[in-house]
N, C-alpha and C positions, 0 to 999 in steps of 0.2 A: 640331438637334442641332448647331454646326458637325462635319466629315468630323473633322476632330483627336479632338476628343470623343468621339469615335463607338469609331473604331480603339484609344483607351485604355480608351476603356469595355472595349469585346470582349476586349481583355486579361484582362481580370481574373472573364469569365467562363465558367462549369463547364464548359458544350455552346460547341462548333468553328461551330454557329451561332448568330446573331443572334435574341433573340429580343422577341414586340412583346405588350404588356396593352390589351386589349379591353376592354372593358365593354356589356355587352349589354344588352336587358335578359328581367326571368326567364321570360318565356315561350318566350324566342329558348335560349334555358338551360339551359329543360327540353327541349327539344325535340333539339338538340346530344347533352344529357347522355344523352335517352334511344336516340337513332339512332348513340353512339359506345360507348355498354353496347352495341345490339343486333349492330356490329358487331365489336363484339370490340377495337375497339381505344380508345385512347385519346384526350380528345377534341382532345389540343395535334393528332396526325395524323388527326384528321378535318378539325379546320382547317386544319392546313396544308393537306391535297387540294381542298378546298373549298374557300382561295385561288386552288388552281391550277388547281382545273377554269374558275374565274371569271375569271380572266389569262388566260385561253384561249378562253373563248368573247365575252371585248371583245376580246380580237385577229382574234378571227374577224369578229364585227362591221364589225373598221376596217378587215379586209381587203377585207368585199363593199361596203360602202362603197368603196372602191378601184378593186375590181372594175367595178362597177357604170359608174363614172366613164368609165373606159378603153375602155367597150365601145359606150358611149352615140357617140364617136369611130371604130369597129374602119370597117376598111373590110374585105373581104375579100381585094380587089385586089391590095391592098398586104403581105399576108396574107403571110407562108414558107412552105412546103411541106416537108410532113416529112423528106422527101428534104433542102431546103435547112437548118437543122437540124437534123435525126439525120445524116445520109449524109456 
């Protein structure tokens, strides 16, 4: 959806946050429903939290790849000391 249409549609929404519809297989839906019930939260809140957690894990993985690549070229004699960095 073009950005202009999105902002116009957002103005008509009753909630301030955008919404997403997701189609789930029945077993996945049942598991999420049971988990939300066990935790005493709505399915919407549970899904929001799970998506945020998944995005954090995705970011962690990307940062790990980045750090691993940087470690390959690391030369300790070129590194700054603690005092040089924070002093």
